[in-house]
VEXBA-404806 format. One record per residue (C-alpha): residue in one letter; x, y, z; residue number from 1. Coordinates in steps of 0.02 Angstrom, whole numbers, plus 50000, padded with zeros to 5 digits. Layout:
<atoms>
ATOM   rest       x       y       z    nr
ATOM      A       X       Y       Z   NUM
...
</atoms>
This chain:
<atoms>
ATOM   rest       x       y       z    nr
ATOM      L   53538   51032   48766     1
ATOM      E   53391   50978   48665     2
ATOM      P   53411   50788   48709     3
ATOM      L   53429   50836   48891     4
ATOM      A   53272   50942   48886     5
ATOM      A   53177   50800   48805     6
ATOM      I   53234   50677   48942     7
ATOM      M   53182   50798   49076     8
ATOM      E   53011   50822   48999     9
ATOM      S   52985   50633   48983    10
ATOM      T   53041   50606   49160    11
ATOM      A   52917   50739   49224    12
ATOM      A   52779   50660   49122    13
ATOM      I   52818   50490   49199    14
ATOM      M   52815   50560   49375    15
ATOM      E   52653   50649   49346    16
ATOM      S   52576   50494   49274    17
ATOM      N   52636   50392   49425    18
ATOM      Q   52569   50522   49545    19
ATOM      T   52399   50519   49457    20
ATOM      Q   52390   50331   49471    21
ATOM      T   52442   50339   49653    22
ATOM      N   52303   50467   49686    23
ATOM      D   52176   50357   49595    24
ATOM      V   52225   50206   49699    25
ATOM      N   52215   50309   49859    26
ATOM      M   52045   50377   49810    27
ATOM      D   51980   50201   49768    28
ATOM      S   52046   50132   49932    29
ATOM      A   51973   50281   50026    30
ATOM      S   51804   50251   49943    31
ATOM      N   51806   50071   50006    32
ATOM      V   51827   50124   50186    33
ATOM      S   51670   50150   50287    34
ATOM      L   51650   50309   50387    35
ATOM      L   51548   50212   50514    36
ATOM      S   51623   50136   50670    37
ATOM      D   51640   49947   50693    38
ATOM      S   51499   49949   50819    39
ATOM      Q   51385   50040   50697    40
ATOM      E   51429   49918   50558    41
ATOM      T   51392   49772   50676    42
ATOM      A   51223   49843   50728    43
ATOM      L   51178   49880   50543    44
ATOM      A   51224   49698   50496    45
ATOM      F   51150   49593   50638    46
ATOM      L   51009   49698   50705    47
ATOM      P   50886   49656   50559    48
ATOM      I   50898   49472   50598    49
ATOM      V   50782   49479   50747    50
ATOM      P   50641   49579   50669    51
ATOM      A   50657   49476   50508    52
ATOM      A   50637   49316   50608    53
ATOM      L   50488   49386   50699    54
ATOM      S   50409   49442   50537    55
ATOM      M   50433   49274   50450    56
ATOM      W   50359   49187   50601    57
ATOM      A   50209   49308   50603    58
ATOM      S   50183   49289   50416    59
ATOM      C   50177   49099   50433    60
ATOM      L   50051   49117   50575    61
ATOM      L   49947   49235   50470    62
ATOM      M   49946   49113   50324    63
ATOM      R   49890   48978   50444    64
ATOM      L   49750   49083   50506    65
ATOM      L   49696   49126   50332    66
ATOM      Y   49701   48944   50285    67
ATOM      K   49594   48892   50436    68
ATOM      R   49467   49030   50400    69
ATOM      G   49463   49000   50210    70
ATOM      F   49513   49105   50064    71
ATOM      K   49338   49156   50011    72
ATOM      S   49366   49342   50043    73
ATOM      P   49472   49447   49924    74
ATOM      M   49548   49530   50080    75
ATOM      R   49615   49363   50141    76
ATOM      R   49691   49325   49972    77
ATOM      I   49774   49493   49966    78
ATOM      L   49841   49465   50143    79
ATOM      L   49907   49296   50089    80
ATOM      A   50004   49376   49947    81
ATOM      L   50072   49505   50069    82
ATOM      S   50128   49369   50187    83
ATOM      V   50218   49270   50052    84
ATOM      T   50306   49423   49985    85
ATOM      D   50351   49477   50163    86
ATOM      I   50445   49313   50190    87
ATOM      F   50547   49346   50033    88
ATOM      T   50579   49529   50084    89
ATOM      S   50631   49477   50262    90
ATOM      V   50763   49355   50192    91
ATOM      T   50827   49489   50075    92
ATOM      S   50839   49612   50219    93
ATOM      I   50949   49497   50321    94
ATOM      L   51072   49483   50175    95
ATOM      Q   51091   49666   50140    96
ATOM      C   51258   49688   50230    97
ATOM      F   51327   49516   50184    98
ATOM      F   51293   49492   49998    99
ATOM      V   51375   49653   49939   100
ATOM      P   51541   49634   49838   101
ATOM      R   51684   49600   49960   102
ATOM      E   51816   49679   49849   103
ATOM      T   51733   49849   49828   104
ATOM      S   51613   49861   49974   105
ATOM      R   51626   49974   50122   106
ATOM      R   51531   49857   50236   107
ATOM      L   51626   49768   50367   108
ATOM      Y   51546   49596   50345   109
ATOM      A   51538   49593   50156   110
ATOM      I   51562   49417   50086   111
ATOM      G   51471   49424   49922   112
ATOM      N   51514   49460   49742   113
ATOM      H   51432   49540   49592   114
ATOM      A   51308   49397   49566   115
ATOM      T   51245   49407   49748   116
ATOM      C   51233   49596   49732   117
ATOM      S   51127   49577   49578   118
ATOM      Y   51009   49462   49677   119
ATOM      L   50992   49595   49811   120
ATOM      G   50954   49728   49680   121
ATOM      W   50827   49614   49598   122
ATOM      G   50745   49575   49765   123
ATOM      F   50735   49758   49818   124
ATOM      T   50652   49801   49655   125
ATOM      F   50531   49656   49661   126
ATOM      S   50483   49701   49839   127
ATOM      M   50384   49844   49760   128
ATOM      V   50249   49713   49750   129
ATOM      Q   50209   49743   49932   130
ATOM      C   50174   49928   49895   131
ATOM      F   50051   49876   49762   132
ATOM      Y   49962   49749   49873   133
ATOM      Y   49941   49878   50011   134
ATOM      A   49861   49993   49883   135
ATOM      A   49750   49848   49828   136
ATOM      L   49699   49815   50009   137
ATOM      S   49651   49999   50034   138
ATOM      F   49558   49998   49869   139
ATOM      Y   49461   49843   49929   140
ATOM      F   49411   49928   50092   141
ATOM      L   49353   50078   49994   142
ATOM      K   49240   49978   49880   143
ATOM      V   49170   49877   50023   144
ATOM      V   49145   50009   50156   145
ATOM      K   49099   50159   50049   146
ATOM      Y   49013   50086   49897   147
ATOM      G   48944   49927   49976   148
ATOM      M   49021   49809   49845   149
ATOM      K   49003   49625   49888   150
ATOM      D   49153   49511   49893   151
ATOM      R   49090   49409   49749   152
ATOM      Q   49079   49561   49636   153
ATOM      F   49252   49621   49683   154
ATOM      A   49322   49447   49660   155
ATOM      Q   49247   49435   49482   156
ATOM      K   49271   49610   49416   157
ATOM      I   49426   49680   49497   158
ATOM      E   49534   49557   49594   159
ATOM      P   49603   49452   49444   160
ATOM      Y   49665   49606   49353   161
ATOM      L   49747   49669   49514   162
ATOM      H   49846   49511   49541   163
ATOM      V   49904   49497   49362   164
ATOM      F   49960   49681   49350   165
ATOM      I   50049   49682   49519   166
ATOM      I   50149   49522   49496   167
ATOM      L   50185   49544   49311   168
ATOM      F   50240   49727   49328   169
ATOM      S   50348   49699   49478   170
ATOM      F   50434   49547   49402   171
ATOM      T   50462   49637   49236   172
ATOM      I   50544   49791   49307   173
ATOM      A   50655   49688   49422   174
ATOM      T   50712   49573   49279   175
ATOM      I   50748   49724   49163   176
ATOM      G   50879   49787   49283   177
ATOM      L   50953   49615   49296   178
ATOM      A   50959   49593   49109   179
ATOM      F   51050   49758   49079   180
ATOM      D   51169   49734   49224   181
ATOM      L   51107   49891   49315   182
ATOM      Y   51125   49830   49492   183
ATOM      G   51267   49876   49607   184
ATOM      E   51303   49928   49785   185
ATOM      V   51215   50087   49842   186
ATOM      S   51314   50241   49894   187
ATOM      V   51214   50269   50051   188
ATOM      G   51162   50127   50165   189
ATOM      A   51176   49936   50144   190
ATOM      G   51122   49835   49998   191
ATOM      C   51122   49843   49807   192
ATOM      W   51014   49935   49683   193
ATOM      L   51032   50038   49524   194
ATOM      R   51204   50111   49489   195
ATOM      T   51286   50202   49345   196
ATOM      T   51381   50100   49215   197
ATOM      E   51480   50138   49057   198
ATOM      S   51325   50113   48948   199
ATOM      C   51202   50201   49066   200
ATOM      G   51256   50366   49145   201
ATOM      S   51178   50462   49285   202
ATOM      S   51038   50532   49182   203
ATOM      C   50995   50357   49114   204
ATOM      I   50994   50285   49290   205
ATOM      L   50885   50427   49352   206
ATOM      V   50754   50377   49220   207
ATOM      Y   50763   50197   49280   208
ATOM      E   50747   50250   49463   209
ATOM      V   50588   50348   49423   210
ATOM      F   50517   50202   49322   211
ATOM      F   50572   50065   49442   212
ATOM      A   50530   50146   49611   213
ATOM      G   50472   50326   49603   214
ATOM      A   50317   50309   49496   215
ATOM      P   50258   50139   49574   216
ATOM      F   50283   50204   49750   217
ATOM      A   50197   50368   49713   218
ATOM      L   50052   50279   49636   219
ATOM      S   50034   50159   49783   220
ATOM      L   50048   50297   49907   221
ATOM      S   49917   50402   49819   222
ATOM      V   49797   50258   49813   223
ATOM      V   49824   50214   49996   224
ATOM      I   49804   50394   50060   225
ATOM      L   49659   50438   49946   226
ATOM      S   49562   50279   49989   227
ATOM      N   49583   50305   50174   228
ATOM      I   49529   50488   50159   229
ATOM      L   49372   50434   50069   230
ATOM      I   49340   50297   50196   231
ATOM      F   49367   50422   50339   232
ATOM      C   49240   50543   50265   233
ATOM      H   49114   50401   50236   234
ATOM      V   49132   50339   50416   235
ATOM      R   49115   50516   50481   236
ATOM      D   48961   50550   50377   237
ATOM      T   48886   50383   50427   238
ATOM      I   48908   50424   50613   239
ATOM      Y   48829   50596   50582   240
ATOM      E   48683   50514   50492   241
ATOM      S   48660   50391   50631   242
ATOM      I   48661   50527   50764   243
ATOM      K   48536   50629   50662   244
ATOM      K   48417   50481   50640   245
ATOM      Q   48431   50438   50823   246
ATOM      Q   48392   50617   50871   247
ATOM      E   48245   50617   50759   248
ATOM      R   48175   50457   50827   249
ATOM      W   48206   50519   51004   250
ATOM      A   48117   50685   50969   251
ATOM      T   47971   50590   50894   252
ATOM      N   47951   50487   51049   253
ATOM      L   47956   50638   51159   254
ATOM      K   47824   50722   51055   255
ATOM      N   47708   50577   51067   256
ATOM      L   47733   50570   51256   257
ATOM      R   47701   50756   51268   258
ATOM      Q   47541   50737   51170   259
ATOM      S   47483   50596   51286   260
ATOM      L   47500   50718   51429   261
ATOM      S   47384   50845   51354   262
ATOM      V   47258   50961   51431   263
ATOM      A   47125   50831   51410   264
ATOM      N   47219   50712   51519   265
ATOM      R   47243   50846   51646   266
ATOM      L   47053   50888   51648   267
ATOM      T   47015   50703   51659   268
ATOM      L   47128   50688   51811   269
ATOM      S   47053   50840   51892   270
ATOM      G   46876   50780   51851   271
ATOM      R   46912   50616   51943   272
ATOM      G   46957   50712   52096   273
ATOM      A   47143   50716   52070   274
ATOM      S   47232   50832   52181   275
ATOM      V   47308   50996   52128   276
ATOM      A   47482   50925   52162   277
ATOM      A   47454   50788   52031   278
ATOM      A   47406   50919   51903   279
ATOM      N   47554   51024   51941   280
ATOM      A   47667   50870   51930   281
ATOM      L   47599   50835   51756   282
ATOM      A   47634   51017   51708   283
ATOM      A   47814   51003   51772   284
ATOM      T   47838   50843   51678   285
ATOM      E   47783   50928   51514   286
ATOM      E   47902   51074   51546   287
ATOM      A   48045   50952   51581   288
ATOM      I   48010   50853   51422   289
ATOM      E   48008   51011   51320   290
ATOM      E   48172   51074   51396   291
ATOM      E   48256   50905   51364   292
ATOM      S   48194   50907   51187   293
ATOM      E   48272   51080   51158   294
ATOM      A   48432   51025   51241   295
ATOM      G   48437   50872   51128   296
ATOM      M   48416   50979   50974   297
ATOM      E   48555   51097   51031   298
ATOM      E   48669   50947   51055   299
ATOM      E   48625   50881   50883   300
ATOM      S   48672   51052   50807   301
ATOM      K   48841   51040   50891   302
ATOM      I   48878   50867   50831   303
ATOM      A   48812   50870   50654   304
ATOM      P   48875   51004   50531   305
ATOM      K   48752   51150   50517   306
ATOM      S   48763   51149   50328   307
ATOM      K   48715   50965   50325   308
ATOM      I   48563   50996   50440   309
ATOM      A   48507   51143   50334   310
ATOM      A   48525   51039   50176   311
ATOM      K   48422   50898   50253   312
ATOM      T   48281   51016   50308   313
ATOM      K   48269   51106   50141   314
ATOM      T   48279   50949   50035   315
ATOM      T   48103   50888   49992   316
ATOM      T   48143   50788   49833   317
ATOM      K   48195   50608   49827   318
ATOM      P   48385   50592   49861   319
ATOM      K   48500   50516   49735   320
ATOM      L   48537   50332   49755   321
ATOM      T   48727   50343   49769   322
ATOM      N   48787   50280   49938   323
ATOM      A   48625   50318   50033   324
ATOM      H   48567   50139   50030   325
ATOM      V   48721   50089   50120   326
ATOM      V   48705   50228   50249   327
ATOM      D   48521   50185   50278   328
ATOM      R   48560   50004   50313   329
ATOM      V   48705   50045   50427   330
ATOM      T   48615   50177   50528   331
ATOM      A   48465   50067   50551   332
ATOM      S   48569   49951   50659   333
ATOM      P   48690   49997   50800   334
ATOM      Q   48787   49836   50765   335
ATOM      Q   48808   49885   50583   336
ATOM      L   48869   50061   50634   337
ATOM      T   48997   49979   50750   338
ATOM      R   49058   49870   50611   339
ATOM      V   49082   50020   50496   340
ATOM      K   49186   50102   50626   341
ATOM      R   49295   49949   50658   342
ATOM      V   49326   49909   50478   343
ATOM      G   49370   50093   50446   344
ATOM      I   49495   50079   50589   345
ATOM      Q   49565   49924   50508   346
ATOM      S   49598   50014   50348   347
ATOM      F   49683   50158   50437   348
ATOM      L   49797   50035   50531   349
ATOM      Y   49850   49952   50370   350
ATOM      C   49887   50125   50296   351
ATOM      A   49991   50164   50451   352
ATOM      V   50090   50003   50428   353
ATOM      F   50126   50054   50250   354
ATOM      L   50186   50226   50294   355
ATOM      I   50292   50173   50443   356
ATOM      T   50377   50035   50343   357
ATOM      Y   50425   50133   50188   358
ATOM      S   50459   50306   50259   359
ATOM      W   50643   50269   50306   360
ATOM      T   50675   50188   50137   361
ATOM      T   50605   50337   50048   362
ATOM      V   50726   50452   50140   363
ATOM      L   50881   50347   50104   364
ATOM      T   50834   50318   49924   365
ATOM      S   50815   50505   49896   366
ATOM      F   50993   50533   49956   367
ATOM      D   51060   50386   49853   368
ATOM      S   50972   50443   49692   369
ATOM      S   51077   50515   49553   370
ATOM      G   51107   50697   49562   371
ATOM      S   51044   50720   49741   372
ATOM      G   51212   50760   49811   373
ATOM      G   51218   50614   49930   374
ATOM      G   51364   50493   49948   375
ATOM      P   51461   50381   50074   376
ATOM      E   51510   50539   50169   377
ATOM      M   51328   50559   50220   378
ATOM      E   51318   50390   50307   379
ATOM      P   51365   50451   50483   380
ATOM      T   51229   50582   50472   381
ATOM      L   51099   50463   50400   382
ATOM      F   51142   50317   50515   383
ATOM      P   50983   50331   50619   384
ATOM      F   50879   50316   50462   385
ATOM      M   50987   50170   50404   386
ATOM      L   50952   50084   50572   387
ATOM      L   50765   50119   50569   388
ATOM      R   50751   50048   50394   389
ATOM      A   50849   49893   50448   390
ATOM      I   50718   49873   50589   391
ATOM      F   50551   49917   50510   392
ATOM      I   50568   49841   50335   393
ATOM      P   50571   49662   50403   394
ATOM      L   50435   49696   50530   395
ATOM      M   50296   49713   50407   396
ATOM      G   50231   49535   50430   397
ATOM      L   50218   49560   50619   398
ATOM      W   50114   49720   50595   399
ATOM      N   50000   49632   50470   400
ATOM      L   49967   49490   50594   401
ATOM      L   49928   49609   50736   402
ATOM      V   49812   49717   50634   403
ATOM      Y   49723   49561   50566   404
ATOM      V   49686   49484   50735   405
ATOM      R   49643   49652   50821   406
ATOM      P   49455   49643   50796   407
ATOM      R   49441   49468   50870   408
ATOM      F   49561   49517   51010   409
ATOM      M   49448   49663   51057   410
ATOM      T   49295   49554   51055   411
ATOM      L   49380   49425   51164   412
ATOM      R   49438   49559   51287   413
ATOM      D   49259   49624   51301   414
ATOM      Q   49203   49449   51339   415
ATOM      E   49335   49424   51470   416
ATOM      K   49307   49592   51557   417
ATOM      S   49124   49536   51591   418
ATOM      K   49189   49384   51685   419
ATOM      E   49239   49387   51867   420
ATOM      H   49408   49309   51836   421
ATOM      G   49454   49348   51656   422
ATOM      E   49614   49298   51572   423
ATOM      S   49760   49417   51542   424
ATOM      S   49780   49519   51378   425
ATOM      L   49936   49415   51333   426
ATOM      K   49837   49254   51347   427
ATOM      S   49696   49327   51245   428
ATOM      L   49819   49379   51108   429
ATOM      R   49893   49205   51109   430
ATOM      R   49719   49129   51088   431
ATOM      V   49667   49238   50939   432
ATOM      I   49831   49202   50854   433
ATOM      W   49825   49012   50874   434
ATOM      D   49635   48985   50873   435
ATOM      P   49549   49052   50715   436
ATOM      D   49378   49043   50805   437
ATOM      A   49426   49132   50965   438
ATOM      G   49343   49299   50985   439
ATOM      S   49241   49281   50828   440
ATOM      G   49074   49329   50906   441
ATOM      F   48959   49402   50777   442
ATOM      R   49097   49469   50662   443
ATOM      K   49228   49369   50574   444
ATOM      G   49313   49499   50473   445
ATOM      P   49275   49613   50326   446
ATOM      G   49269   49468   50206   447
ATOM      S   49137   49370   50298   448
ATOM      S   48954   49369   50256   449
ATOM      R   48917   49426   50435   450
ATOM      T   49005   49592   50412   451
ATOM      R   48943   49647   50243   452
ATOM      F   48870   49820   50261   453
ATOM      A   48738   49796   50124   454
ATOM      T   48639   49671   50227   455
ATOM      T   48470   49598   50179   456
ATOM      T   48389   49619   50346   457
ATOM      Q   48342   49801   50332   458
ATOM      L   48270   49814   50156   459
ATOM      S   48161   49704   50054   460
ATOM      S   48227   49623   49897   461
ATOM      K   48131   49742   49791   462
ATOM      K   48204   49896   49878   463
ATOM      Q   48376   49817   49868   464
ATOM      Q   48364   49790   49681   465
ATOM      T   48306   49976   49662   466
ATOM      A   48449   50041   49771   467
ATOM      L   48585   49938   49684   468
ATOM      T   48526   49990   49513   469
</atoms>
């Protein structure tokens, strides 16, 4: 009986082993089957082609405009770097569903291998350079708008270090993942990025994810949001200061006019034989001026913060020379105030492009991260986010072009509205895209000498030197 029992035990062990292998094979084959329908897979694969083509076309047009207008401004050089990296990112976005490994991928149109998947992972990591350049663009607007820094100072003191850090850091972190063979197909969505290996488990990959994407994206997002908040506060305070100074000038003029219509004038008119009606008319004019002055002061108190008005009235000492020299120069000219508003809006629009582009990637990456509980079973639920990422990631170049030509487009539309038979908005947009001088008017962009906020027309050179020091 002992040999028979041994044979039965070995047979049961063999059957259990075969069943385990069969289950493993079934699980592997099940993991390679997509839970998305064929139509969803087709949309996910071919839908990014159209926005990517538009974005590459727009980036080429933007580079052409920048070349025609010159690269003297740091803003234009940053936009040039954004356009070049956008072309690379658009090409990578088209290949997300095709270059994944064919043997193990869930994607319906996968034709790639491990090498092509590693390229996608390297490209996705290197595309972090765009986040850094958006942060650099917001920082440039902050230094120019709020602190009145000139382009030459920014180009000499800040810009070279920004380019070296952005390119070197992005290339280094992307190459580290390639050297250690850390790239593989993501568990949620299309494409390749960091994955667990035998030498690097889930905790190790989590550290790489934070270092490769989490920390750089958080840093860029913080710089973009904080810079735009400071710009918004500066633009708001500048508008309030302009309103306050206009109200003060208006009140002074009214006071001078009221003094000119004094009792002496009234007696003079009556001594010359003026009628009683004329004297009464002068009295009514004085009352109307006084009522209008009081109404203007009430309107001023509604527009400007009460705390700021109180602080201005109580302050008798000389104010600190922080940003006051910029505010004084801007509020002294209505055109300068308009430029501050428009450049502030430009900065906000670039911030909106950054947020719209990377919001969907952030959601999908959080579900794909190690230990987040996400997996291929989440794809039907997250399919709208997958589709939005496939559309908006390649469209960055198109948004950059539209935001860049917006000031000249608005100027051109104002010129056309004053004409009896003006051209259409579409024709105006085509003109500002193809003609770098169309709609220039008195402003050519934040990098031009015509739009610097610390102008030399309002203060003498001696006062400028004192304010800048």
